[in-house]
PDB file of N, CA, C and O in Angstrom, chain B, residues numbered from 101:
ATOM      1  N   MET B 101    -220.262 -81.689  28.457  1.00  0.00           N
ATOM      2  CA  MET B 101    -220.571 -83.165  28.460  1.00  0.00           C
ATOM      3  C   MET B 101    -222.100 -83.028  27.855  1.00  0.00           C
ATOM      4  O   MET B 101    -222.910 -82.127  28.074  1.00  0.00           O
ATOM      5  N   THR B 102    -222.221 -84.011  27.161  1.00  0.00           N
ATOM      6  CA  THR B 102    -223.543 -84.357  26.784  1.00  0.00           C
ATOM      7  C   THR B 102    -224.076 -85.590  27.047  1.00  0.00           C
ATOM      8  O   THR B 102    -223.223 -86.457  27.242  1.00  0.00           O
ATOM      9  N   VAL B 103    -225.383 -85.993  27.125  1.00  0.00           N
ATOM     10  CA  VAL B 103    -226.047 -87.051  27.634  1.00  0.00           C
ATOM     11  C   VAL B 103    -227.025 -87.445  26.320  1.00  0.00           C
ATOM     12  O   VAL B 103    -227.250 -86.735  25.340  1.00  0.00           O
ATOM     13  N   THR B 104    -227.459 -88.595  26.560  1.00  0.00           N
ATOM     14  CA  THR B 104    -228.541 -89.250  25.355  1.00  0.00           C
ATOM     15  C   THR B 104    -229.789 -89.294  26.074  1.00  0.00           C
ATOM     16  O   THR B 104    -229.870 -89.877  27.155  1.00  0.00           O
ATOM     17  N   ILE B 105    -230.806 -88.686  25.515  1.00  0.00           N
ATOM     18  CA  ILE B 105    -232.157 -88.591  25.933  1.00  0.00           C
ATOM     19  C   ILE B 105    -233.002 -89.531  25.032  1.00  0.00           C
ATOM     20  O   ILE B 105    -232.965 -89.418  23.806  1.00  0.00           O
ATOM     21  N   THR B 106    -233.740 -90.431  25.637  1.00  0.00           N
ATOM     22  CA  THR B 106    -234.600 -91.383  24.422  1.00  0.00           C
ATOM     23  C   THR B 106    -236.171 -91.007  24.969  1.00  0.00           C
ATOM     24  O   THR B 106    -236.485 -91.062  26.158  1.00  0.00           O
ATOM     25  N   ILE B 107    -236.973 -90.664  24.013  1.00  0.00           N
ATOM     26  CA  ILE B 107    -238.366 -90.534  24.343  1.00  0.00           C
ATOM     27  C   ILE B 107    -239.248 -91.890  23.560  1.00  0.00           C
ATOM     28  O   ILE B 107    -239.178 -92.038  22.340  1.00  0.00           O
ATOM     29  N   ARG B 108    -239.782 -92.503  24.137  1.00  0.00           N
ATOM     30  CA  ARG B 108    -240.398 -93.727  23.611  1.00  0.00           C
ATOM     31  C   ARG B 108    -241.947 -93.372  23.343  1.00  0.00           C
ATOM     32  O   ARG B 108    -242.423 -92.312  23.749  1.00  0.00           O
ATOM     33  N   ASP B 109    -242.553 -94.138  22.775  1.00  0.00           N
ATOM     34  CA  ASP B 109    -243.932 -94.148  22.441  1.00  0.00           C
ATOM     35  C   ASP B 109    -244.327 -92.823  21.814  1.00  0.00           C
ATOM     36  O   ASP B 109    -245.398 -92.357  22.204  1.00  0.00           O
ATOM     37  N   VAL B 110    -243.804 -92.300  21.121  1.00  0.00           N
ATOM     38  CA  VAL B 110    -243.942 -91.042  20.069  1.00  0.00           C
ATOM     39  C   VAL B 110    -245.056 -91.472  19.122  1.00  0.00           C
ATOM     40  O   VAL B 110    -244.904 -92.573  18.592  1.00  0.00           O
ATOM     41  N   PRO B 111    -246.205 -90.741  18.812  1.00  0.00           N
ATOM     42  CA  PRO B 111    -247.213 -91.515  18.001  1.00  0.00           C
ATOM     43  C   PRO B 111    -246.485 -91.080  16.398  1.00  0.00           C
ATOM     44  O   PRO B 111    -245.756 -90.091  16.333  1.00  0.00           O
ATOM     45  N   GLU B 112    -246.747 -91.845  15.281  1.00  0.00           N
ATOM     46  CA  GLU B 112    -246.016 -91.587  14.194  1.00  0.00           C
ATOM     47  C   GLU B 112    -246.521 -90.130  13.430  1.00  0.00           C
ATOM     48  O   GLU B 112    -245.866 -89.499  12.600  1.00  0.00           O
ATOM     49  N   ASP B 113    -247.820 -89.806  13.935  1.00  0.00           N
ATOM     50  CA  ASP B 113    -248.141 -88.636  13.409  1.00  0.00           C
ATOM     51  C   ASP B 113    -247.330 -87.425  13.899  1.00  0.00           C
ATOM     52  O   ASP B 113    -247.024 -86.517  13.126  1.00  0.00           O
ATOM     53  N   VAL B 114    -246.994 -87.429  15.177  1.00  0.00           N
ATOM     54  CA  VAL B 114    -246.227 -86.518  15.949  1.00  0.00           C
ATOM     55  C   VAL B 114    -244.606 -86.477  14.977  1.00  0.00           C
ATOM     56  O   VAL B 114    -244.117 -85.530  14.362  1.00  0.00           O
ATOM     57  N   ARG B 115    -244.141 -87.735  15.136  1.00  0.00           N
ATOM     58  CA  ARG B 115    -242.932 -88.055  14.530  1.00  0.00           C
ATOM     59  C   ARG B 115    -242.803 -87.483  13.239  1.00  0.00           C
ATOM     60  O   ARG B 115    -241.768 -86.883  12.950  1.00  0.00           O
ATOM     61  N   ASP B 116    -243.899 -87.621  12.285  1.00  0.00           N
ATOM     62  CA  ASP B 116    -244.236 -87.289  10.857  1.00  0.00           C
ATOM     63  C   ASP B 116    -244.120 -85.606  10.876  1.00  0.00           C
ATOM     64  O   ASP B 116    -243.288 -84.954  10.245  1.00  0.00           O
ATOM     65  N   ALA B 117    -245.154 -85.079  11.751  1.00  0.00           N
ATOM     66  CA  ALA B 117    -244.790 -83.645  11.804  1.00  0.00           C
ATOM     67  C   ALA B 117    -243.449 -83.005  12.075  1.00  0.00           C
ATOM     68  O   ALA B 117    -242.825 -82.132  11.471  1.00  0.00           O
ATOM     69  N   LEU B 118    -243.210 -83.664  13.105  1.00  0.00           N
ATOM     70  CA  LEU B 118    -241.695 -83.285  13.819  1.00  0.00           C
ATOM     71  C   LEU B 118    -240.529 -83.391  12.230  1.00  0.00           C
ATOM     72  O   LEU B 118    -239.830 -82.483  11.779  1.00  0.00           O
ATOM     73  N   SER B 119    -240.638 -84.409  11.849  1.00  0.00           N
ATOM     74  CA  SER B 119    -239.451 -84.466  10.581  1.00  0.00           C
ATOM     75  C   SER B 119    -239.845 -83.610   9.733  1.00  0.00           C
ATOM     76  O   SER B 119    -238.943 -82.872   9.338  1.00  0.00           O
ATOM     77  N   GLU B 120    -240.989 -83.404   9.245  1.00  0.00           N
ATOM     78  CA  GLU B 120    -241.540 -82.367   8.254  1.00  0.00           C
ATOM     79  C   GLU B 120    -240.894 -80.942   8.749  1.00  0.00           C
ATOM     80  O   GLU B 120    -240.185 -80.305   7.970  1.00  0.00           O
ATOM     81  N   ASP B 121    -241.099 -80.583   9.750  1.00  0.00           N
ATOM     82  CA  ASP B 121    -240.715 -79.129  10.194  1.00  0.00           C
ATOM     83  C   ASP B 121    -239.379 -79.056  10.213  1.00  0.00           C
ATOM     84  O   ASP B 121    -238.804 -77.984  10.019  1.00  0.00           O
ATOM     85  N   ALA B 122    -238.545 -80.529  10.519  1.00  0.00           N
ATOM     86  CA  ALA B 122    -237.122 -80.315  10.590  1.00  0.00           C
ATOM     87  C   ALA B 122    -236.765 -80.251   8.919  1.00  0.00           C
ATOM     88  O   ALA B 122    -235.982 -79.437   8.431  1.00  0.00           O
ATOM     89  N   ARG B 123    -237.290 -80.981   8.382  1.00  0.00           N
ATOM     90  CA  ARG B 123    -236.679 -80.961   6.471  1.00  0.00           C
ATOM     91  C   ARG B 123    -237.065 -79.440   5.972  1.00  0.00           C
ATOM     92  O   ARG B 123    -236.394 -78.807   5.157  1.00  0.00           O
ATOM     93  N   ARG B 124    -238.105 -79.031   6.520  1.00  0.00           N
ATOM     94  CA  ARG B 124    -238.460 -77.405   6.033  1.00  0.00           C
ATOM     95  C   ARG B 124    -237.093 -76.613   6.308  1.00  0.00           C
ATOM     96  O   ARG B 124    -236.527 -75.912   5.469  1.00  0.00           O
ATOM     97  N   GLN B 125    -236.671 -76.830   7.573  1.00  0.00           N
ATOM     98  CA  GLN B 125    -235.493 -75.807   8.112  1.00  0.00           C
ATOM     99  C   GLN B 125    -234.317 -76.495   7.494  1.00  0.00           C
ATOM    100  O   GLN B 125    -233.315 -75.781   7.473  1.00  0.00           O
ATOM    101  N   GLY B 126    -234.163 -77.745   6.962  1.00  0.00           N
ATOM    102  CA  GLY B 126    -232.956 -78.179   6.587  1.00  0.00           C
ATOM    103  C   GLY B 126    -232.186 -78.870   7.258  1.00  0.00           C
ATOM    104  O   GLY B 126    -231.068 -79.260   6.923  1.00  0.00           O
ATOM    105  N   GLN B 127    -232.914 -79.119   8.548  1.00  0.00           N
ATOM    106  CA  GLN B 127    -232.067 -79.951   9.465  1.00  0.00           C
ATOM    107  C   GLN B 127    -232.562 -81.433   9.564  1.00  0.00           C
ATOM    108  O   GLN B 127    -233.591 -81.843   9.027  1.00  0.00           O
ATOM    109  N   SER B 128    -231.680 -82.205  10.335  1.00  0.00           N
ATOM    110  CA  SER B 128    -232.039 -83.484  10.696  1.00  0.00           C
ATOM    111  C   SER B 128    -233.065 -83.290  11.815  1.00  0.00           C
ATOM    112  O   SER B 128    -233.110 -82.279  12.516  1.00  0.00           O
ATOM    113  N   LEU B 129    -233.879 -84.334  11.925  1.00  0.00           N
ATOM    114  CA  LEU B 129    -234.626 -84.544  13.196  1.00  0.00           C
ATOM    115  C   LEU B 129    -234.128 -84.517  14.402  1.00  0.00           C
ATOM    116  O   LEU B 129    -234.853 -84.112  15.311  1.00  0.00           O
ATOM    117  N   GLN B 130    -232.853 -84.920  14.669  1.00  0.00           N
ATOM    118  CA  GLN B 130    -231.937 -84.682  15.684  1.00  0.00           C
ATOM    119  C   GLN B 130    -231.457 -83.493  16.035  1.00  0.00           C
ATOM    120  O   GLN B 130    -231.427 -83.328  17.255  1.00  0.00           O
ATOM    121  N   ALA B 131    -230.990 -82.423  15.253  1.00  0.00           N
ATOM    122  CA  ALA B 131    -230.670 -81.282  15.298  1.00  0.00           C
ATOM    123  C   ALA B 131    -232.101 -80.375  15.545  1.00  0.00           C
ATOM    124  O   ALA B 131    -232.097 -79.483  16.393  1.00  0.00           O
ATOM    125  N   PHE B 132    -233.268 -80.659  14.776  1.00  0.00           N
ATOM    126  CA  PHE B 132    -234.344 -79.983  15.067  1.00  0.00           C
ATOM    127  C   PHE B 132    -234.721 -80.084  16.635  1.00  0.00           C
ATOM    128  O   PHE B 132    -235.137 -79.159  17.333  1.00  0.00           O
ATOM    129  N   LEU B 133    -234.519 -81.209  16.968  1.00  0.00           N
ATOM    130  CA  LEU B 133    -235.102 -81.817  18.471  1.00  0.00           C
ATOM    131  C   LEU B 133    -234.339 -81.011  19.416  1.00  0.00           C
ATOM    132  O   LEU B 133    -234.869 -80.270  20.244  1.00  0.00           O
ATOM    133  N   LEU B 134    -232.755 -81.214  19.241  1.00  0.00           N
ATOM    134  CA  LEU B 134    -232.064 -80.365  20.050  1.00  0.00           C
ATOM    135  C   LEU B 134    -232.073 -79.034  20.097  1.00  0.00           C
ATOM    136  O   LEU B 134    -231.651 -78.420  21.077  1.00  0.00           O
ATOM    137  N   GLY B 135    -232.628 -78.380  18.889  1.00  0.00           N
ATOM    138  CA  GLY B 135    -232.763 -76.920  19.145  1.00  0.00           C
ATOM    139  C   GLY B 135    -233.906 -76.511  19.993  1.00  0.00           C
ATOM    140  O   GLY B 135    -233.795 -75.540  20.740  1.00  0.00           O
ATOM    141  N   MET B 136    -235.096 -77.263  19.909  1.00  0.00           N
ATOM    142  CA  MET B 136    -236.260 -77.356  20.610  1.00  0.00           C
ATOM    143  C   MET B 136    -235.888 -77.611  22.068  1.00  0.00           C
ATOM    144  O   MET B 136    -236.336 -76.832  22.909  1.00  0.00           O
ATOM    145  N   LEU B 137    -235.191 -78.522  22.409  1.00  0.00           N
ATOM    146  CA  LEU B 137    -234.810 -78.575  23.992  1.00  0.00           C
ATOM    147  C   LEU B 137    -233.956 -77.514  24.209  1.00  0.00           C
ATOM    148  O   LEU B 137    -234.251 -76.805  25.171  1.00  0.00           O
ATOM    149  N   THR B 138    -232.993 -77.221  23.585  1.00  0.00           N
ATOM    150  CA  THR B 138    -231.991 -76.103  23.858  1.00  0.00           C
ATOM    151  C   THR B 138    -232.956 -74.655  24.202  1.00  0.00           C
ATOM    152  O   THR B 138    -232.678 -73.963  25.182  1.00  0.00           O
ATOM    153  N   ARG B 139    -233.989 -74.339  23.370  1.00  0.00           N
ATOM    154  CA  ARG B 139    -234.856 -73.226  23.595  1.00  0.00           C
ATOM    155  C   ARG B 139    -235.473 -73.401  24.797  1.00  0.00           C
ATOM    156  O   ARG B 139    -235.315 -72.527  25.650  1.00  0.00           O
ATOM    157  N   GLN B 140    -236.301 -74.580  25.093  1.00  0.00           N
ATOM    158  CA  GLN B 140    -236.980 -74.719  26.343  1.00  0.00           C
ATOM    159  C   GLN B 140    -236.142 -74.708  27.567  1.00  0.00           C
ATOM    160  O   GLN B 140    -236.665 -74.393  28.635  1.00  0.00           O
ATOM    161  N   ALA B 141    -235.260 -74.931  27.523  1.00  0.00           N
ATOM    162  CA  ALA B 141    -234.058 -74.704  28.649  1.00  0.00           C
ATOM    163  C   ALA B 141    -233.817 -73.456  28.913  1.00  0.00           C
ATOM    164  O   ALA B 141    -233.795 -73.045  30.073  1.00  0.00           O
ATOM    165  N   ARG B 142    -233.613 -72.723  27.918  1.00  0.00           N
ATOM    166  CA  ARG B 142    -233.316 -71.121  28.372  1.00  0.00           C
ATOM    167  C   ARG B 142    -234.708 -70.415  28.691  1.00  0.00           C
ATOM    168  O   ARG B 142    -234.780 -69.308  29.224  1.00  0.00           O
ATOM    169  N   PHE B 143    -235.700 -71.107  28.341  1.00  0.00           N
ATOM    170  CA  PHE B 143    -237.188 -70.337  28.688  1.00  0.00           C
ATOM    171  C   PHE B 143    -237.421 -70.837  29.875  1.00  0.00           C
ATOM    172  O   PHE B 143    -238.250 -70.208  30.533  1.00  0.00           O
ATOM    173  N   ALA B 144    -236.873 -71.937  30.457  1.00  0.00           N
ATOM    174  CA  ALA B 144    -237.055 -72.507  31.802  1.00  0.00           C
ATOM    175  C   ALA B 144    -236.121 -71.608  32.587  1.00  0.00           C
ATOM    176  O   ALA B 144    -236.571 -71.083  33.605  1.00  0.00           O
ATOM    177  N   ARG B 145    -234.830 -71.367  32.214  1.00  0.00           N
ATOM    178  CA  ARG B 145    -233.916 -70.356  32.956  1.00  0.00           C
ATOM    179  C   ARG B 145    -234.280 -69.017  33.126  1.00  0.00           C
ATOM    180  O   ARG B 145    -234.032 -68.464  34.198  1.00  0.00           O
ATOM    181  N   ASN B 146    -234.949 -68.300  32.029  1.00  0.00           N
ATOM    182  CA  ASN B 146    -235.436 -67.043  32.184  1.00  0.00           C
ATOM    183  C   ASN B 146    -236.636 -67.126  33.069  1.00  0.00           C
ATOM    184  O   ASN B 146    -236.798 -66.172  33.829  1.00  0.00           O
ATOM    185  N   ARG B 147    -237.412 -67.996  33.100  1.00  0.00           N
ATOM    186  CA  ARG B 147    -238.643 -67.945  34.055  1.00  0.00           C
ATOM    187  C   ARG B 147    -238.252 -68.113  35.423  1.00  0.00           C
ATOM    188  O   ARG B 147    -238.960 -67.577  36.275  1.00  0.00           O
ATOM    189  N   ARG B 148    -236.980 -68.938  35.871  1.00  0.00           N
ATOM    190  CA  ARG B 148    -236.546 -68.780  37.200  1.00  0.00           C
ATOM    191  C   ARG B 148    -235.859 -67.464  37.405  1.00  0.00           C
ATOM    192  O   ARG B 148    -235.777 -67.129  38.587  1.00  0.00           O
ATOM    193  N   ILE B 149    -235.285 -66.542  36.418  1.00  0.00           N
ATOM    194  CA  ILE B 149    -234.805 -65.420  36.729  1.00  0.00           C
ATOM    195  C   ILE B 149    -236.006 -64.216  37.057  1.00  0.00           C
ATOM    196  O   ILE B 149    -235.867 -63.358  37.928  1.00  0.00           O
ATOM    197  N   LEU B 150    -237.023 -64.329  36.303  1.00  0.00           N
ATOM    198  CA  LEU B 150    -238.160 -63.486  36.298  1.00  0.00           C
ATOM    199  C   LEU B 150    -238.660 -63.925  37.606  1.00  0.00           C
ATOM    200  O   LEU B 150    -239.188 -62.952  38.145  1.00  0.00           O
ATOM    201  N   ALA B 151    -238.728 -65.039  38.401  1.00  0.00           N
ATOM    202  CA  ALA B 151    -239.382 -65.285  39.071  1.00  0.00           C
ATOM    203  C   ALA B 151    -238.788 -64.807  40.682  1.00  0.00           C
ATOM    204  O   ALA B 151    -239.349 -64.416  41.706  1.00  0.00           O
ATOM    205  N   ALA B 152    -237.389 -65.063  40.298  1.00  0.00           N
ATOM    206  CA  ALA B 152    -236.448 -64.287  41.620  1.00  0.00           C
ATOM    207  C   ALA B 152    -236.705 -62.675  41.650  1.00  0.00           C
ATOM    208  O   ALA B 152    -236.867 -62.188  42.769  1.00  0.00           O
ATOM    209  N   VAL B 153    -236.754 -61.853  40.584  1.00  0.00           N
ATOM    210  CA  VAL B 153    -236.797 -60.657  40.206  1.00  0.00           C
ATOM    211  C   VAL B 153    -238.367 -60.183  40.906  1.00  0.00           C
ATOM    212  O   VAL B 153    -238.484 -59.129  41.532  1.00  0.00           O
ATOM    213  N   GLU B 154    -239.364 -61.016  40.712  1.00  0.00           N
ATOM    214  CA  GLU B 154    -240.556 -60.756  41.163  1.00  0.00           C
ATOM    215  C   GLU B 154    -240.537 -60.937  42.733  1.00  0.00           C
ATOM    216  O   GLU B 154    -241.134 -60.161  43.480  1.00  0.00           O
ATOM    217  N   ARG B 155    -239.880 -61.909  43.132  1.00  0.00           N
ATOM    218  CA  ARG B 155    -240.098 -61.898  44.797  1.00  0.00           C
ATOM    219  C   ARG B 155    -239.189 -60.927  44.995  1.00  0.00           C
ATOM    220  O   ARG B 155    -239.616 -60.285  45.955  1.00  0.00           O
ATOM    221  N   GLU B 156    -238.064 -60.405  44.586  1.00  0.00           N
ATOM    222  CA  GLU B 156    -237.414 -59.524  45.307  1.00  0.00           C
ATOM    223  C   GLU B 156    -238.256 -58.180  45.309  1.00  0.00           C
ATOM    224  O   GLU B 156    -238.285 -57.470  46.314  1.00  0.00           O
ATOM    225  N   LEU B 157    -238.909 -57.869  44.199  1.00  0.00           N
ATOM    226  CA  LEU B 157    -239.847 -56.632  44.045  1.00  0.00           C
ATOM    227  C   LEU B 157    -240.897 -56.684  45.034  1.00  0.00           C
ATOM    228  O   LEU B 157    -241.213 -55.666  45.650  1.00  0.00           O
ATOM    229  N   ALA B 158    -241.457 -57.791  45.229  1.00  0.00           N
ATOM    230  CA  ALA B 158    -242.508 -58.304  46.214  1.00  0.00           C
ATOM    231  C   ALA B 158    -242.106 -58.057  47.849  1.00  0.00           C
ATOM    232  O   ALA B 158    -242.967 -57.911  48.717  1.00  0.00           O
ATOM    233  N   GLY B 159    -240.813 -58.038  48.079  1.00  0.00           N
ATOM    234  CA  GLY B 159    -240.182 -58.011  49.085  1.00  0.00           C
ATOM    235  C   GLY B 159    -239.875 -56.447  49.756  1.00  0.00           C
ATOM    236  O   GLY B 159    -239.483 -56.166  50.889  1.00  0.00           O
ATOM    237  N   GLY B 160    -240.204 -55.571  48.624  1.00  0.00           N
ATOM    238  CA  GLY B 160    -239.922 -54.340  48.997  1.00  0.00           C
ATOM    239  C   GLY B 160    -238.730 -53.641  48.351  1.00  0.00           C
ATOM    240  O   GLY B 160    -238.508 -52.430  48.377  1.00  0.00           O
ATOM    241  N   ASP B 161    -238.060 -54.510  47.817  1.00  0.00           N
ATOM    242  CA  ASP B 161    -236.597 -54.315  47.248  1.00  0.00           C
ATOM    243  C   ASP B 161    -236.936 -53.417  45.672  1.00  0.00           C
ATOM    244  O   ASP B 161    -237.994 -53.519  45.051  1.00  0.00           O
ATOM    245  N   GLY B 162    -235.976 -52.717  45.338  1.00  0.00           N
ATOM    246  CA  GLY B 162    -235.959 -52.058  44.103  1.00  0.00           C
ATOM    247  C   GLY B 162    -236.101 -50.663  44.052  1.00  0.00           C
ATOM    248  O   GLY B 162    -235.645 -50.216  45.105  1.00  0.00           O
ATOM    249  N   ALA B 163    -236.537 -49.717  43.294  1.00  0.00           N
ATOM    250  CA  ALA B 163    -236.048 -48.425  43.143  1.00  0.00           C
ATOM    251  C   ALA B 163    -237.341 -47.567  44.213  1.00  0.00           C
ATOM    252  O   ALA B 163    -238.548 -47.809  44.209  1.00  0.00           O
ATOM    253  N   GLY B 164    -236.726 -46.710  44.921  1.00  0.00           N
ATOM    254  CA  GLY B 164    -237.820 -46.162  45.759  1.00  0.00           C
ATOM    255  C   GLY B 164    -238.398 -44.920  44.731  1.00  0.00           C
ATOM    256  O   GLY B 164    -238.112 -44.830  43.537  1.00  0.00           O
ATOM    257  N   PRO B 165    -239.421 -43.838  45.615  1.00  0.00           N
ATOM    258  CA  PRO B 165    -240.105 -42.868  44.935  1.00  0.00           C
ATOM    259  C   PRO B 165    -239.010 -41.953  44.535  1.00  0.00           C
ATOM    260  O   PRO B 165    -239.137 -41.218  43.555  1.00  0.00           O
ATOM    261  N   ASP B 166    -237.974 -41.973  45.239  1.00  0.00           N
ATOM    262  CA  ASP B 166    -237.093 -40.596  44.764  1.00  0.00           C
ATOM    263  C   ASP B 166    -235.903 -40.965  43.624  1.00  0.00           C
ATOM    264  O   ASP B 166    -234.920 -40.291  43.318  1.00  0.00           O
ATOM    265  N   ALA B 167    -236.322 -42.212  43.131  1.00  0.00           N
ATOM    266  CA  ALA B 167    -235.207 -42.794  42.133  1.00  0.00           C
ATOM    267  C   ALA B 167    -235.161 -41.885  40.882  1.00  0.00           C
ATOM    268  O   ALA B 167    -236.223 -41.309  40.649  1.00  0.00           O
ATOM    269  N   PRO B 168    -234.357 -41.695  40.214  1.00  0.00           N
ATOM    270  CA  PRO B 168    -234.314 -41.219  39.021  1.00  0.00           C
ATOM    271  C   PRO B 168    -235.309 -41.735  37.834  1.00  0.00           C
ATOM    272  O   PRO B 168    -235.725 -42.892  37.894  1.00  0.00           O
ATOM    273  N   ASP B 169    -235.630 -41.024  36.933  1.00  0.00           N
ATOM    274  CA  ASP B 169    -236.496 -41.364  35.878  1.00  0.00           C
ATOM    275  C   ASP B 169    -235.339 -41.984  34.963  1.00  0.00           C
ATOM    276  O   ASP B 169    -234.321 -41.348  34.688  1.00  0.00           O
ATOM    277  N   ALA B 170    -235.612 -43.394  34.481  1.00  0.00           N
ATOM    278  CA  ALA B 170    -234.900 -43.873  33.542  1.00  0.00           C
ATOM    279  C   ALA B 170    -234.326 -43.219  32.236  1.00  0.00           C
ATOM    280  O   ALA B 170    -233.267 -43.399  31.635  1.00  0.00           O
ATOM    281  N   ALA B 171    -235.294 -42.476  32.031  1.00  0.00           N
ATOM    282  CA  ALA B 171    -234.399 -41.521  30.827  1.00  0.00           C
ATOM    283  C   ALA B 171    -233.409 -40.429  30.998  1.00  0.00           C
ATOM    284  O   ALA B 171    -232.648 -39.882  30.199  1.00  0.00           O
ATOM    285  N   GLN B 172    -233.685 -40.229  32.557  1.00  0.00           N
ATOM    286  CA  GLN B 172    -232.733 -39.089  32.869  1.00  0.00           C
ATOM    287  C   GLN B 172    -231.288 -39.990  33.154  1.00  0.00           C
ATOM    288  O   GLN B 172    -230.227 -39.406  32.935  1.00  0.00           O
ATOM    289  N   VAL B 173    -231.265 -41.032  33.512  1.00  0.00           N
ATOM    290  CA  VAL B 173    -230.240 -42.024  33.925  1.00  0.00           C
ATOM    291  C   VAL B 173    -229.625 -42.094  32.244  1.00  0.00           C
ATOM    292  O   VAL B 173    -228.518 -41.637  31.956  1.00  0.00           O
ATOM    293  N   LEU B 174    -230.404 -42.642  31.385  1.00  0.00           N
ATOM    294  CA  LEU B 174    -229.868 -42.757  30.235  1.00  0.00           C
ATOM    295  C   LEU B 174    -229.272 -41.652  29.421  1.00  0.00           C
ATOM    296  O   LEU B 174    -228.362 -41.836  28.613  1.00  0.00           O
ATOM    297  N   ALA B 175    -229.828 -40.491  29.673  1.00  0.00           N
ATOM    298  CA  ALA B 175    -229.306 -39.060  28.949  1.00  0.00           C
ATOM    299  C   ALA B 175    -227.791 -38.876  29.785  1.00  0.00           C
ATOM    300  O   ALA B 175    -226.713 -38.685  29.224  1.00  0.00           O
ATOM    301  N   ALA B 176    -227.994 -38.978  31.152  1.00  0.00           N
ATOM    302  CA  ALA B 176    -226.616 -38.792  31.634  1.00  0.00           C
ATOM    303  C   ALA B 176    -225.562 -39.592  31.309  1.00  0.00           C
ATOM    304  O   ALA B 176    -224.420 -39.214  31.045  1.00  0.00           O
ATOM    305  N   ALA B 177    -226.065 -40.945  31.343  1.00  0.00           N
ATOM    306  CA  ALA B 177    -224.895 -41.940  30.823  1.00  0.00           C
ATOM    307  C   ALA B 177    -224.344 -41.368  29.161  1.00  0.00           C
ATOM    308  O   ALA B 177    -223.158 -41.159  28.910  1.00  0.00           O
ATOM    309  N   ARG B 178    -225.167 -41.234  28.426  1.00  0.00           N
ATOM    310  CA  ARG B 178    -224.901 -40.527  27.199  1.00  0.00           C
ATOM    311  C   ARG B 178    -224.067 -39.531  27.082  1.00  0.00           C
ATOM    312  O   ARG B 178    -223.027 -39.489  26.426  1.00  0.00           O
ATOM    313  N   ALA B 179    -224.618 -38.619  27.825  1.00  0.00           N
ATOM    314  CA  ALA B 179    -223.651 -37.191  27.728  1.00  0.00           C
ATOM    315  C   ALA B 179    -222.051 -37.572  28.505  1.00  0.00           C
ATOM    316  O   ALA B 179    -221.022 -36.980  28.178  1.00  0.00           O
ATOM    317  N   GLN B 180    -222.089 -38.531  29.441  1.00  0.00           N
ATOM    318  CA  GLN B 180    -220.700 -38.995  30.160  1.00  0.00           C
ATOM    319  C   GLN B 180    -219.903 -39.475  28.922  1.00  0.00           C
ATOM    320  O   GLN B 180    -218.756 -39.111  28.659  1.00  0.00           O
ATOM    321  N   ARG B 181    -220.729 -40.426  28.119  1.00  0.00           N
ATOM    322  CA  ARG B 181    -220.006 -41.414  27.242  1.00  0.00           C
ATOM    323  C   ARG B 181    -219.510 -40.169  26.114  1.00  0.00           C
ATOM    324  O   ARG B 181    -218.339 -40.253  25.745  1.00  0.00           O
ATOM    325  N   ASN B 182    -220.287 -39.099  25.589  1.00  0.00           N
ATOM    326  CA  ASN B 182    -220.002 -38.470  24.483  1.00  0.00           C
ATOM    327  C   ASN B 182    -219.007 -37.250  24.881  1.00  0.00           C
ATOM    328  O   ASN B 182    -218.687 -36.340  24.117  1.00  0.00           O
ATOM    329  N   GLY B 183    -218.585 -37.405  26.213  1.00  0.00           N
ATOM    330  CA  GLY B 183    -217.771 -35.952  26.910  1.00  0.00           C
ATOM    331  C   GLY B 183    -218.713 -34.667  27.126  1.00  0.00           C
ATOM    332  O   GLY B 183    -218.379 -33.515  26.852  1.00  0.00           O
ATOM    333  N   GLY B 184    -219.857 -35.035  27.624  1.00  0.00           N
ATOM    334  CA  GLY B 184    -220.831 -33.881  27.986  1.00  0.00           C
ATOM    335  C   GLY B 184    -221.477 -33.360  26.563  1.00  0.00           C
ATOM    336  O   GLY B 184    -222.156 -32.343  26.703  1.00  0.00           O
ATOM    337  N   ARG B 185    -221.403 -33.791  25.425  1.00  0.00           N
ATOM    338  CA  ARG B 185    -222.139 -33.415  24.097  1.00  0.00           C
ATOM    339  C   ARG B 185    -223.170 -34.066  24.308  1.00  0.00           C
ATOM    340  O   ARG B 185    -223.109 -35.046  25.050  1.00  0.00           O
ATOM    341  N   PRO B 186    -224.526 -33.638  23.634  1.00  0.00           N
ATOM    342  CA  PRO B 186    -225.589 -34.326  23.896  1.00  0.00           C
ATOM    343  C   PRO B 186    -225.396 -35.544  22.541  1.00  0.00           C
ATOM    344  O   PRO B 186    -224.650 -35.449  21.566  1.00  0.00           O
ATOM    345  N   ASP B 187    -226.249 -36.551  22.862  1.00  0.00           N
ATOM    346  CA  ASP B 187    -226.374 -37.680  22.000  1.00  0.00           C
ATOM    347  C   ASP B 187    -226.673 -37.241  20.601  1.00  0.00           C
ATOM    348  O   ASP B 187    -227.557 -36.403  20.427  1.00  0.00           O
ATOM    349  N   SER B 188    -225.985 -37.757  19.550  1.00  0.00           N
ATOM    350  CA  SER B 188    -226.519 -37.293  18.369  1.00  0.00           C
ATOM    351  C   SER B 188    -227.616 -38.167  17.862  1.00  0.00           C
ATOM    352  O   SER B 188    -228.137 -37.813  16.804  1.00  0.00           O
ATOM    353  N   ASP B 189    -228.111 -39.392  18.519  1.00  0.00           N
ATOM    354  CA  ASP B 189    -229.004 -40.254  18.374  1.00  0.00           C
ATOM    355  C   ASP B 189    -230.274 -39.683  18.998  1.00  0.00           C
ATOM    356  O   ASP B 189    -231.370 -40.193  18.767  1.00  0.00           O
ATOM    357  N   SER B 190    -230.122 -38.632  19.782  1.00  0.00           N
ATOM    358  CA  SER B 190    -231.328 -38.427  20.586  1.00  0.00           C
ATOM    359  C   SER B 190    -232.243 -37.638  19.619  1.00  0.00           C
ATOM    360  O   SER B 190    -231.923 -37.012  18.608  1.00  0.00           O
ATOM    361  N   ALA B 191    -233.636 -37.850  20.259  1.00  0.00           N
ATOM    362  CA  ALA B 191    -234.495 -36.965  19.301  1.00  0.00           C
ATOM    363  C   ALA B 191    -235.003 -35.991  20.342  1.00  0.00           C
ATOM    364  O   ALA B 191    -235.475 -36.461  21.377  1.00  0.00           O
ATOM    365  N   GLY B 192    -234.955 -34.748  20.180  1.00  0.00           N
ATOM    366  CA  GLY B 192    -235.161 -33.925  21.518  1.00  0.00           C
ATOM    367  C   GLY B 192    -234.334 -32.443  21.144  1.00  0.00           C
ATOM    368  O   GLY B 192    -234.285 -31.536  21.975  1.00  0.00           O
TER     369      GLY B 192
END
């Protein structure tokens, strides 16, 4: 479902700058602004996710001191994927 958003009292110079950016990208002003709004919504969603992770970590959740090193976990996963053979992409 889509909705209509109206923005009033946009200064002409702002509209002109946005129109020029849209033209350079081969888009209509509407398509250009929709892309901007979509990216902003994604950024907002990502900020909420990061804030939730930060709260969890501040609460003491997360890996403990005896947790394996990330490189060890990746190496084990790659070895399992390759049937026990070292990963050909590994530098080492």
